[in-house]
C-alpha positions as CSV (number, residue, x, y, z in Angstrom):
1,M,9.6,29.9,-11.7
2,K,8.3,33.0,-10.9
3,V,10.4,35.2,-8.9
4,S,8.0,35.7,-6.1
5,T,7.9,32.0,-5.4
6,I,11.5,31.5,-5.5
7,L,11.4,33.8,-2.6
8,D,8.7,32.1,-1.0
9,H,11.0,28.8,-1.2
10,I,13.6,30.5,0.6
11,D,11.3,31.6,3.6
12,S,10.1,27.9,4.1
13,G,13.1,26.2,3.7
14,Y,12.9,24.9,0.1
15,M,15.3,26.4,-1.4
16,A,19.1,27.7,0.2
17,L,22.6,28.3,-0.2
18,P,25.2,25.4,-0.3
19,K,27.2,25.9,2.6
20,F,30.4,26.1,0.0
21,Q,29.3,29.0,-1.9
22,R,30.7,32.3,-1.9
23,G,29.3,35.4,0.2
24,Y,27.4,38.2,-1.8
25,V,29.9,40.3,-3.2
26,W,27.6,42.8,-5.7
27,N,27.9,46.1,-5.5
28,R,24.8,49.0,-6.1
29,D,25.8,49.2,-9.7
30,Q,25.4,45.7,-10.5
31,V,22.0,45.7,-8.2
32,R,20.4,48.7,-9.8
33,G,21.5,46.9,-13.6
34,L,19.6,44.2,-12.2
35,L,16.1,45.8,-11.6
36,D,16.8,48.2,-14.5
37,S,17.1,45.0,-16.7
38,L,14.0,43.5,-15.3
39,Y,12.1,46.6,-15.0
40,H,12.3,46.5,-19.4
41,G,12.0,43.0,-19.6
42,H,15.8,42.3,-20.7
43,P,16.9,39.0,-20.0
44,V,19.1,38.6,-16.7
45,G,20.0,34.8,-17.0
46,S,19.0,31.0,-16.0
47,L,19.4,29.7,-12.3
48,L,20.9,26.5,-12.0
49,V,20.0,24.3,-8.7
50,W,20.6,21.0,-7.2
51,A,17.8,18.8,-6.0
52,T,19.1,16.4,-3.2
53,Q,18.1,15.6,0.3
54,A,18.0,17.9,3.2
55,D,19.4,15.3,5.2
56,E,22.7,15.2,2.8
57,V,23.9,18.8,2.6
58,S,25.1,21.9,4.5
59,S,23.6,25.3,4.0
60,R,24.4,28.6,4.6
61,G,22.9,30.8,7.6
62,E,20.6,29.5,10.8
63,Q,17.3,28.8,9.1
64,E,16.5,25.1,9.0
65,L,16.1,23.2,5.6
66,A,12.8,21.3,4.9
67,T,12.4,18.2,5.5
68,G,12.7,16.1,2.1
69,V,14.2,17.2,-1.2
70,V,15.5,21.1,-1.4
71,R,16.9,22.8,-3.9
72,L,20.5,24.6,-3.4
73,L,21.2,27.6,-5.7
74,L,24.5,27.1,-7.2
75,D,24.6,29.4,-10.0
76,G,22.5,32.8,-9.7
77,Q,23.1,33.8,-5.8
78,Q,23.9,37.5,-6.6
79,R,20.7,37.9,-8.7
80,I,18.2,36.2,-5.8
81,T,19.9,37.8,-2.8
82,S,19.4,40.8,-4.8
83,L,15.9,40.6,-5.2
84,Y,15.2,38.9,-1.9
85,G,16.8,42.2,-0.4
86,I,14.9,44.4,-2.9
87,I,11.7,42.7,-2.5
88,R,11.4,41.7,0.9
89,G,13.4,44.6,2.3
90,A,15.6,42.5,4.0
91,P,18.6,39.8,3.2
92,P,17.6,36.3,3.4
93,A,18.8,34.2,6.1
94,F,21.9,32.8,4.3
95,F,23.1,36.4,3.9
96,D,27.0,37.4,3.9
97,G,27.9,40.6,2.6
98,N,26.8,44.3,2.5
99,A,23.0,44.6,2.7
100,R,23.6,48.3,1.5
101,A,24.7,46.8,-1.7
102,F,20.4,46.9,-2.0
103,T,19.2,49.2,0.2
104,D,17.2,52.5,-0.2
105,L,17.0,51.7,-4.1
106,F,14.7,54.5,-5.6
107,F,12.8,55.0,-8.8
108,N,11.9,57.6,-10.9
109,L,8.4,58.0,-12.6
110,E,9.2,60.5,-15.1
111,T,12.8,59.4,-16.4
112,E,12.3,55.2,-15.9
113,E,15.9,55.8,-13.9
114,F,16.9,53.6,-10.9
115,R,19.2,55.1,-8.1
116,F,19.9,54.7,-4.2
117,Y,18.5,57.4,-1.9
118,Q,20.4,60.8,-2.6
119,P,18.5,63.3,-0.4
120,S,19.7,66.3,-2.2
121,R,18.1,65.0,-5.3
122,M,15.0,62.8,-4.1
123,K,13.4,64.3,-0.4
124,D,9.8,66.0,-1.3
125,D,10.2,64.9,-4.9
126,P,7.0,62.2,-5.2
127,R,8.7,61.4,-8.9
128,W,10.9,59.1,-6.6
129,I,9.5,55.9,-5.4
130,D,10.9,53.8,-2.4
131,V,11.0,50.5,-4.7
132,S,11.2,48.3,-1.6
133,K,8.5,50.4,-0.2
134,L,6.6,49.9,-2.8
135,M,7.6,46.1,-3.0
136,Q,5.9,45.1,0.3
137,E,2.7,47.3,-0.2
138,G,2.0,45.5,-3.5
139,H,-0.8,46.5,-5.9
140,S,-2.9,47.3,-2.3
141,G,-0.8,50.4,-1.6
142,L,-1.2,51.5,-5.1
143,G,-3.8,53.9,-3.8
144,A,-1.8,56.2,-1.7
145,Y,0.6,56.4,-4.5
146,I,-2.5,57.5,-6.6
147,T,-3.5,60.1,-4.5
148,R,0.1,61.4,-4.2
149,L,0.5,62.1,-7.7
150,A,-2.9,63.7,-7.9
151,A,-2.2,66.1,-5.2
152,V,0.5,67.8,-8.0
153,P,-1.4,69.3,-10.7
154,E,1.3,68.8,-13.2
155,F,1.4,65.2,-12.8
156,L,-2.2,65.0,-13.6
157,S,-2.0,64.7,-17.3
158,Q,0.7,61.5,-16.8
159,Q,-1.2,60.1,-13.9
160,G,-1.9,57.0,-16.1
161,E,1.6,56.7,-17.4
162,Y,2.9,56.7,-14.3
163,I,0.8,54.2,-12.3
164,G,1.3,52.0,-15.5
165,R,5.3,52.5,-14.4
166,L,4.4,51.4,-10.7
167,N,2.4,48.1,-12.2
168,N,5.5,47.4,-14.1
169,I,7.7,47.1,-11.2
170,L,5.8,45.4,-9.3
171,G,5.4,43.1,-12.1
172,V,9.2,41.8,-11.5
173,R,7.6,39.6,-8.8
174,D,6.1,38.1,-11.6
175,I,8.4,37.7,-13.8
176,D,9.4,33.8,-14.8
177,L,13.1,33.2,-14.4
178,H,13.9,29.9,-16.0
179,V,15.5,27.2,-13.7
180,E,18.1,24.6,-14.6
181,E,17.8,21.5,-11.9
182,V,20.2,19.0,-11.6
183,T,18.7,15.9,-10.0
184,G,19.3,11.8,-9.2
185,T,21.2,10.2,-6.8
186,D,24.3,10.2,-8.6
187,K,24.7,13.8,-8.3
188,T,27.3,14.3,-5.8
189,I,29.1,17.5,-5.3
190,D,32.2,17.0,-7.2
191,V,29.8,16.0,-10.7
192,V,27.3,19.0,-9.8
193,V,30.3,21.7,-10.2
194,D,31.6,19.7,-13.0
195,I,28.2,20.3,-14.6
196,F,27.9,23.9,-13.4
197,N,31.2,24.0,-15.3
198,R,30.1,23.0,-18.6
199,V,26.8,25.1,-18.4
200,N,28.1,28.3,-17.5
201,S,29.1,30.3,-20.2
202,G,29.1,33.9,-18.2
203,G,30.7,35.2,-14.8
204,T,33.3,33.2,-12.7
205,K,33.6,29.5,-13.5
206,L,34.1,27.4,-10.1
207,S,37.9,26.0,-10.0
208,Q,39.2,22.6,-9.0
209,G,40.1,24.6,-6.1
210,D,36.4,25.7,-5.6
211,L,35.5,21.7,-6.2
212,A,38.0,20.7,-4.1
213,L,36.9,23.1,-1.2
214,A,33.0,22.1,-1.7
215,K,33.6,18.5,-0.9
216,I,35.7,19.9,2.2
217,C,32.5,21.8,3.5
218,G,30.3,18.8,3.0
219,S,31.8,17.2,5.7
220,W,33.5,20.3,7.1
221,P,30.7,23.0,7.0
222,E,32.9,25.6,8.8
223,G,36.1,24.7,6.6
224,R,35.3,27.8,4.8
225,E,34.7,30.3,7.6
226,Q,38.4,28.8,9.4
227,M,40.1,29.4,5.9
228,Q,38.7,32.6,5.9
229,S,39.9,33.4,9.0
230,I,43.4,32.6,8.8
231,L,44.2,34.6,5.5
232,S,42.0,37.8,7.0
233,R,45.1,36.9,9.4
234,W,47.7,37.3,7.0
235,H,45.9,39.9,5.6
236,R,46.4,42.1,8.5
237,S,49.8,41.5,8.2
238,G,50.3,42.5,4.6
239,Y,49.7,39.7,2.5
240,D,46.6,38.9,0.5
241,F,46.5,35.0,-0.9
242,N,43.4,33.1,-1.9
243,L,41.6,30.0,-0.9
244,D,43.0,28.4,-3.7
245,W,46.4,29.2,-2.9
246,L,46.1,28.4,0.8
247,L,44.4,25.1,-0.5
248,R,47.7,24.2,-2.6
249,N,49.5,24.1,0.5
250,V,47.0,22.5,2.7
251,N,47.4,19.5,-0.2
252,A,50.7,19.5,-0.1
253,I,51.0,19.0,3.0
254,V,48.2,16.1,3.4
255,T,49.3,14.4,0.0
256,G,52.2,15.2,-1.3
257,E,50.8,16.3,-4.5
258,A,49.5,19.2,-6.4
259,R,46.1,18.7,-8.2
260,F,43.2,19.1,-5.9
261,S,41.8,15.9,-7.1
262,Y,44.1,14.2,-4.3
263,L,42.5,15.8,-1.3
264,H,39.0,14.5,-2.2
265,D,39.0,11.4,-0.5
266,Q,41.1,12.4,2.4
267,P,39.1,12.1,5.8
268,T,38.4,15.4,7.6
269,S,40.2,14.5,10.4
270,A,43.3,14.8,7.8
271,I,42.1,18.2,6.2
272,Q,42.0,19.6,9.6
273,D,45.4,18.6,10.7
274,G,46.9,19.7,7.8
275,L,45.2,23.3,7.5
276,A,46.5,23.9,10.9
277,Q,50.0,22.3,9.9
278,A,49.7,24.2,6.5
279,E,49.1,27.7,8.8
280,K,52.4,26.9,11.1
281,C,55.0,26.3,8.0
282,I,53.4,29.0,6.1
283,D,54.2,31.5,9.2
284,H,57.4,30.0,9.5
285,T,58.2,30.4,5.3
286,L,56.9,34.1,5.4
287,N,58.9,34.9,8.6
288,L,62.2,33.3,6.9
289,I,61.6,35.0,4.1
290,G,60.9,38.5,5.8
291,G,63.6,38.4,8.1
292,R,66.5,36.7,5.7
293,L,65.3,38.7,2.3
294,G,63.1,41.3,3.6
295,L,60.2,40.6,1.6
296,D,58.2,41.3,4.0
297,H,54.7,42.4,2.4
298,D,52.3,41.5,-0.6
299,R,53.7,43.7,-3.4
300,V,57.4,42.2,-3.0
301,L,56.3,38.5,-2.2
302,F,56.8,37.3,-5.7
303,G,57.1,33.6,-6.4
304,R,54.5,32.6,-4.0
305,Y,53.7,29.0,-5.8
306,A,56.9,28.3,-3.9
307,L,55.5,28.3,-1.0
308,P,53.9,24.8,-0.9
309,I,57.0,23.2,-1.4
310,M,58.6,25.0,1.3
311,A,55.5,24.5,3.6
312,R,55.8,20.6,3.1
313,Y,59.6,20.7,3.4
314,V,59.3,22.8,6.3
315,N,56.8,20.4,8.0
316,A,58.7,17.3,7.3
317,R,61.5,18.9,9.6
318,G,59.1,19.4,12.5
319,G,57.4,22.6,11.3
320,H,60.6,25.1,11.9
321,L,64.1,25.1,10.4
322,A,67.3,25.6,12.7
323,D,69.8,24.9,10.7
324,P,71.0,28.5,9.1
325,I,72.7,26.6,6.5
326,E,69.7,24.4,5.1
327,R,67.6,27.8,6.0
328,D,69.7,30.0,3.4
329,R,70.0,27.5,0.8
330,L,66.0,26.9,0.7
331,L,65.4,30.8,0.9
332,Y,68.2,30.6,-2.4
333,W,66.1,28.3,-4.2
334,Y,63.0,30.0,-3.5
335,F,64.7,33.4,-4.8
336,Q,66.1,31.8,-7.9
337,S,62.3,30.2,-8.3
338,A,60.5,33.6,-8.2
339,M,63.2,35.6,-10.2
340,W,63.1,33.4,-13.3
341,G,59.2,32.9,-13.6
342,R,59.0,29.1,-12.2
343,F,56.0,28.5,-11.7
344,S,54.2,31.1,-14.3
345,G,53.4,28.2,-16.7
346,S,52.2,25.1,-16.0
347,T,52.0,25.6,-12.2
348,E,50.4,21.6,-11.2
349,T,53.1,20.1,-13.8
350,V,56.2,22.3,-12.1
351,L,54.7,22.1,-8.5
352,D,54.5,17.7,-8.7
353,Q,58.2,18.2,-10.4
354,D,59.1,19.9,-6.8
355,L,57.3,17.9,-4.5
356,E,58.8,14.9,-5.9
357,A,62.6,16.5,-5.7
358,I,61.9,17.0,-1.4
359,E,60.5,13.1,-0.8
360,D,63.9,12.4,0.6
361,T,64.0,15.2,3.0
362,D,67.8,15.2,3.8
363,A,68.5,15.9,-0.4
364,G,65.7,17.7,-0.8
365,V,67.3,21.3,-1.6
366,D,70.3,19.8,-3.8
367,R,67.8,18.1,-6.0
368,L,65.3,21.4,-6.1
369,L,68.3,23.3,-6.7
370,E,69.5,20.7,-9.7
371,Q,66.1,20.5,-11.3
372,L,66.4,24.5,-11.3
373,R,69.5,24.3,-13.3
374,L,68.4,21.8,-15.6
375,W,65.3,23.6,-16.6
376,H,66.9,27.2,-16.5
377,G,70.8,27.1,-17.2
378,S,72.9,29.3,-15.9
379,L,71.1,30.8,-12.5
380,R,73.6,34.5,-12.3
381,I,72.2,37.5,-12.8
382,E,73.6,39.7,-15.9
383,P,73.1,43.5,-15.7
384,A,70.8,43.5,-18.5
385,H,68.6,41.9,-16.1
386,F,67.4,45.1,-14.7
387,R,66.4,46.5,-17.4
388,G,62.9,45.3,-16.7
389,W,60.7,48.0,-16.2
390,S,57.4,48.4,-13.8
391,L,56.6,47.7,-10.2
392,G,55.6,44.0,-11.6
393,A,58.8,43.3,-12.9
394,R,60.3,40.4,-11.7
395,F,63.3,42.4,-10.8
396,Y,61.3,44.9,-8.3
397,P,61.2,42.3,-5.6
398,V,65.0,41.7,-6.4
399,L,65.8,45.7,-5.4
400,Y,63.6,45.3,-2.4
401,A,65.5,42.7,-1.1
402,L,68.7,44.2,-1.9
403,T,67.9,47.2,-0.1
404,R,65.9,45.5,3.1
405,V,69.0,42.8,3.4
406,G,72.4,45.4,2.3
407,E,73.9,48.2,3.7
408,A,71.4,50.7,2.0
409,Q,70.4,53.7,4.1
410,D,67.8,56.2,3.6
411,W,68.8,59.5,2.0
412,G,67.2,62.2,4.4
413,T,68.5,60.0,7.9
414,G,71.4,57.9,6.7
415,L,69.7,54.9,8.8
416,P,69.8,51.5,7.4
417,L,66.7,50.6,5.9
418,K,67.2,46.8,6.9
419,S,65.2,47.5,9.9
420,N,61.8,47.8,10.7
421,L,61.4,51.5,11.3
422,L,58.6,52.7,13.5
423,G,55.9,55.2,12.6
424,S,54.0,56.3,9.4
425,M,56.3,58.5,7.6
426,N,59.1,55.7,8.0
427,R,57.6,53.0,6.1
428,L,59.6,52.5,2.8
429,E,58.3,53.8,-0.5
430,V,59.7,53.5,-4.3
431,H,61.3,57.0,-5.3
432,H,62.1,57.3,-8.8
433,I,65.4,58.5,-8.6
434,F,65.4,60.8,-12.2
435,P,61.8,62.3,-11.6
436,K,58.9,61.1,-13.9
437,A,58.6,64.4,-15.3
438,L,61.8,65.5,-15.8
439,L,62.5,62.3,-17.9
440,Y,58.8,62.8,-19.5
441,R,59.7,66.3,-20.9
442,Q,63.4,64.9,-22.2
443,E,61.1,62.5,-24.5
444,F,62.2,59.3,-22.5
445,H,59.8,56.5,-23.1
446,R,57.7,55.0,-20.2
447,S,59.8,51.8,-20.2
448,E,62.9,54.3,-19.7
449,V,61.2,56.6,-16.9
450,N,59.9,53.5,-15.1
451,A,62.6,51.1,-15.2
452,V,63.9,48.7,-12.1
453,A,67.2,50.1,-12.5
454,N,65.7,54.5,-11.6
455,F,63.5,52.9,-8.7
456,C,65.5,53.0,-5.2
457,F,63.3,53.1,-1.9
458,L,63.3,55.9,0.6
459,T,61.1,56.7,3.8
460,K,58.3,58.3,3.2
461,D,59.2,61.7,4.8
462,T,62.7,61.4,2.9
463,N,60.4,61.0,-0.4
464,L,58.6,63.9,0.3
465,Q,61.9,66.2,0.7
466,I,63.1,65.4,-2.3
467,S,59.8,65.5,-4.5
468,D,61.0,66.2,-8.0
469,Q,64.5,67.3,-8.2
470,P,66.9,66.5,-10.7
471,P,69.5,64.0,-9.1
472,S,72.2,66.7,-10.2
473,E,70.5,69.2,-7.4
474,Y,69.9,66.6,-4.8
475,F,72.8,64.1,-5.1
476,P,75.6,66.4,-3.9
477,A,73.5,67.3,-0.6
478,I,73.0,63.6,0.1
479,E,76.6,62.8,-0.2
480,A,77.6,66.0,1.7
481,Q,75.6,64.9,4.6
482,H,75.3,61.3,4.7
483,P,78.8,60.1,3.3
484,G,78.0,56.6,1.5
485,A,74.6,56.8,1.5
486,L,74.2,57.3,-2.4
487,A,76.8,54.3,-2.6
488,S,75.0,52.2,-0.1
489,Q,71.9,52.4,-2.9
490,W,74.2,51.5,-6.1
491,I,74.3,55.0,-7.1
492,P,77.1,55.5,-9.7
493,M,79.6,58.2,-8.0
494,D,80.6,59.3,-11.4
495,R,79.0,62.9,-11.1
496,E,78.3,63.2,-14.7
497,L,76.1,60.6,-15.2
498,W,73.8,62.5,-12.4
499,K,72.8,64.8,-15.3
500,T,69.6,63.8,-17.3
501,E,71.1,63.9,-20.1
502,N,73.1,61.1,-19.4
503,Y,70.4,59.1,-18.3
504,T,70.5,56.3,-20.1
505,R,74.7,56.0,-19.3
506,F,73.7,56.3,-15.2
507,L,70.9,53.3,-16.1
508,E,73.4,51.0,-17.6
509,E,75.8,51.4,-14.6
510,R,73.7,50.7,-12.1
511,Q,73.0,47.6,-13.4
512,H,75.6,46.7,-13.6
513,L,76.2,47.5,-9.7
514,L,72.7,45.9,-8.9
515,A,73.8,42.9,-10.5
516,K,76.7,42.5,-8.5
517,A,74.9,42.9,-5.4
518,A,72.2,40.4,-6.3
519,N,74.8,37.7,-7.3
520,A,76.6,38.7,-3.8
521,L,73.4,38.2,-1.9
522,L,73.3,35.0,-3.6
523,D,76.6,33.5,-3.4
524,E,75.9,34.2,0.5
525,L,72.8,32.3,0.7
526,L,74.2,29.2,-1.3
527,H,77.1,29.1,1.5
528,D,79.0,26.4,-0.5
529,A,78.3,26.6,-4.3
530,A,80.6,23.9,-5.2
531,T,78.4,21.3,-3.6
532,L,76.1,21.9,-6.2
533,P,75.1,19.0,-8.2
534,V,75.5,21.0,-11.5
535,P,78.5,23.1,-11.6
536,E,78.3,27.1,-13.0
537,P,78.8,26.9,-17.0
538,A,81.4,28.9,-17.8
539,P,81.2,32.6,-19.2
540,A,79.6,32.6,-22.4
541,P,79.6,35.4,-25.3
542,A,77.6,38.6,-24.5
543,E,74.1,37.5,-25.4
544,P,71.4,40.1,-26.6
545,A,69.6,41.7,-23.8
546,P,67.0,40.1,-22.6
547,Q,63.4,41.1,-23.9
548,E,60.6,42.5,-21.5
549,E,56.8,41.4,-22.6
550,V,55.4,44.6,-23.6
551,V,52.7,45.3,-21.0
552,P,50.0,47.8,-22.5
553,G,49.0,50.6,-20.9
554,G,50.5,53.4,-18.5
555,I,51.1,56.8,-18.7
556,E,53.1,58.2,-22.0
557,G,54.2,61.7,-21.4
558,A,54.3,64.6,-18.7
559,V,51.3,66.6,-20.1
560,E,49.0,63.2,-19.4
561,E,50.4,62.6,-16.1
562,A,49.6,66.0,-15.4
563,V,46.0,65.8,-16.0
564,L,45.7,62.8,-13.8
565,T,47.4,64.2,-11.0
566,A,45.6,67.2,-11.1
567,L,42.3,64.6,-11.3
568,S,43.1,62.5,-8.5
569,E,43.8,65.7,-6.7
570,W,40.1,66.6,-7.6
571,V,38.5,63.7,-6.4
572,G,40.8,64.1,-3.4
573,G,39.5,67.4,-2.6
574,F,36.3,65.9,-2.4
575,G,37.5,63.3,0.9
576,L,36.9,60.7,-1.2
577,P,40.6,58.6,-1.6
578,Q,42.9,59.8,-4.5
579,G,43.6,57.7,-7.0
580,H,46.4,55.6,-7.9
581,V,48.3,56.1,-10.9
582,E,49.7,53.5,-13.0
583,H,48.1,51.0,-11.0
584,E,49.3,47.7,-11.8
585,L,46.9,45.0,-12.6
586,S,48.8,41.4,-12.3
587,H,48.3,38.0,-12.9
588,K,46.2,36.4,-9.3
589,D,48.6,33.4,-9.1
590,T,52.4,34.3,-10.3
591,G,51.9,38.2,-9.7
592,D,53.2,38.9,-13.4
593,P,51.9,42.5,-14.8
594,L,49.1,42.3,-17.3
595,A,48.3,45.7,-17.5
596,I,49.1,49.5,-16.5
597,L,45.3,51.5,-16.0
598,D,46.7,55.3,-15.9
599,L,44.4,56.3,-12.8
600,A,42.4,53.5,-11.3
601,W,40.7,53.0,-7.7
602,P,40.9,49.5,-7.3
603,N,38.5,49.2,-4.3
604,G,35.8,52.0,-6.0
605,L,35.5,55.5,-4.8
606,Q,33.3,54.5,-1.9
607,E,34.7,50.7,-0.9
608,G,31.5,48.1,-0.5
609,F,29.2,50.6,-2.3
610,S,30.7,51.2,-5.8
611,E,32.2,49.4,-8.4
612,P,36.7,49.6,-9.1
613,V,37.1,52.4,-11.6
614,A,39.1,53.5,-13.6
615,L,40.4,56.3,-16.0
616,L,42.5,55.7,-19.0
617,L,43.6,58.2,-21.6
618,D,44.2,57.3,-25.2
619,E,44.7,53.5,-24.8
620,E,44.3,50.6,-26.8
621,Q,41.4,48.4,-26.5
622,A,43.9,45.4,-25.1
623,T,44.2,47.9,-22.2
624,L,40.5,48.4,-21.9
625,Q,39.8,44.9,-22.3
626,I,42.0,43.6,-19.4
627,A,40.2,46.4,-17.2
628,N,36.8,45.4,-18.1
629,D,37.7,41.3,-17.4
630,H,39.5,42.8,-13.6
631,G,35.8,44.4,-13.2
632,F,36.6,48.2,-14.0
633,R,34.3,50.6,-15.1
634,H,36.2,52.7,-17.3
635,F,36.3,56.1,-18.8
636,T,38.1,57.3,-21.2
637,D,37.1,60.9,-21.2
638,V,37.7,63.4,-18.0
639,E,34.4,65.3,-18.2
640,A,33.0,61.9,-18.3
641,F,34.5,61.0,-15.2
642,K,33.8,64.2,-13.4
643,R,29.8,63.7,-14.1
644,Y,30.2,60.4,-13.0
645,V,32.4,61.7,-9.5
646,E,29.2,64.3,-9.5
647,N,26.5,62.8,-10.2
648,E,26.7,59.5,-8.4
649,V,29.8,59.2,-6.6
650,L,29.1,62.7,-4.5
651,A,25.6,61.9,-3.7
652,L,26.3,58.1,-2.1
653,A,29.0,60.1,-0.3
654,S,26.9,61.8,1.1
655,E,24.2,59.7,1.9
656,V,26.7,57.4,3.3
657,E,27.8,59.8,6.0
658,A,24.8,60.4,7.1
659,A,23.7,56.8,8.0
660,G,26.7,56.9,9.7
661,G,25.8,60.1,11.8
662,A,22.7,58.7,12.0
């Protein structure tokens, strides 16, 4: 089917976007790539549409569907939306996203490159053609371009070639895109999505959560928007959850099951009530976790798949837990589940086991603890558990919790860190006790430099004051000004251990102190350990230290860190956001670390207009592949990255700023 025909069908209501589809998420680099591929005759993939009766489905947007059979776009939304926006000069009726992603696309007649408008490069240069304007004028408008080119003597010899290139751009409208069509009265939404998953070999396949949401939106078109509104509210409070996760909670409350298939036959009223109950119970659970354990934002909220269990339990108790002992014991189970990664593997299988355990609400917590013991064995924390490294290590949130609920003091003010401190300079930041640059100079490895036992939490102001001083210099001053502040953060008080040459011994001693503090917190939450259904096993002989799974990527030394820091500051000097040094990519569900990117801008250098970007120096292919799989455009050379910033990002930043002031 020709591109122009597809666009006409959209205008007439014969082709639309189903209500359950995601919104428009492409950025300018993807739009430019699409037009470049079509211009050069490269394949861009087929479309998948669902032919069905208009009165049996809901579609996005305000435009009414045509009567009779309509075609709902299942695969190809991003491509067709981009083409519509460029060719029509405005987004389609079903559009939901950032229209500037396809606004002001230009083409260079000499170099045959597509770029978005940059005044400094394109103003008064007749070789740059506004693609949307050309598309709307069509072949009848070519005369004006011919006249424009004829007015430049040096273009006369190339005029025929340039006109041919203009015609090639116009020819994009006549390109035939292969359309796969799903038809038949037996093709319900779930069947259609299953077909899509089977035939789609690229892009992101629709998950079982997408399928469940599709069925929900079929009878409750506003369901997606309402769920997104709830997710947005949590985002503003510092928690980033996705639709799949929220649906897990709804499913747990409505059906008591983990698998989304159990939601399929539920009436709309049950889903609506379940969503309201889930929102209330998750709010209560987050308040419990944040208030009692101090895990008050997304970076430290590990074990999030324990929350559907807790939400169902809380819902069975009327939406809140009034008994402080019951609350603490449930939090003990949550903390233990998160530490040992109970939901990192077969999530649905484990969820089903735990959902079944709480069917008897009165004995539910005891049964959860019993299952946890049978699954993991000893629930005691050993010093070796704090040998993990990176912000993604499971014991990083444990350290944060100890800081927030214990007697930890800020080293600059001496104030306790467990209260919610006010002011932008008082938010807690992770601090390397022994500075990274110092340790790299002493040839310590990355895993040693970023060991959890080398982390503590301080206010931003204090972190800036300490800067890169070695502990042997700044520890004595802190102890003199705020006696006990160091010990409150589990710092060994043997001053010999404050010397850089004794760093390894410092880590070992602090690991013992942290393990002791963590077990004390757990004992406090458990209240009466004797009531556990499985007794604490006898102390076992010393075991080999647990081996942390190697996370690819990351900075290897002081020289590399200095290069990256200087580059980040160079970017910041242009008014652009500085990058995240050692940005960690984590599993979207479990939070487990997947790779560490040397220097990254996860939201792009111009958020909403450019793709995520990273600089990866001397990294193995595994790190590059993971970055690519997560949508990062990555560079392995500093100069190449600088050219990208200068030639693409800075021009775009100027254009965005100019548009904002217009």
